[in-house]
Phi, psi and omega in degrees: 000170180287153178128335181265016178093357179284158180266135181238135175283112184291348180263358185266111179296340181273355179298132183273085182235125175275097187300317182295318178295319179299317177298317179299317178296320178298316179300317182294324184273347181278125179251122179233148180220157174063237185282350187263141180203160176266125184248153175061021179292322178300317179295319179298320180294317179297315178295324177297319177294322181296327184258006190297336182276356180273141179280076181253149173290163178300319178298312180293320180300315178299316180300315179292330181282347175257007178297138180283087183239137175280117184297329182277351179268102185301322181293318178298318180293322178295319179293322176301312180297314181298316180296316179295322179295315178298322179293327184282345184273000000 
């Protein structure tokens, strides 16, 4: 997986990257102060976990994880999954 300094093709759906772990590492290493902050990372992680079984490239997975979806709306989450699944096929 990514994190050990290896290069990953972000367009390759077969790349073995744990997206949720990668986001977590990014959050831990990001230092912000004052007016600056990382927003919506919790939502991105939840959406990443929801889509983790789909064969998406890192680029596509990131794109779907920043989609403006209400996590508590089951129908919205189902449509997100369905759209991502159709895109991955």
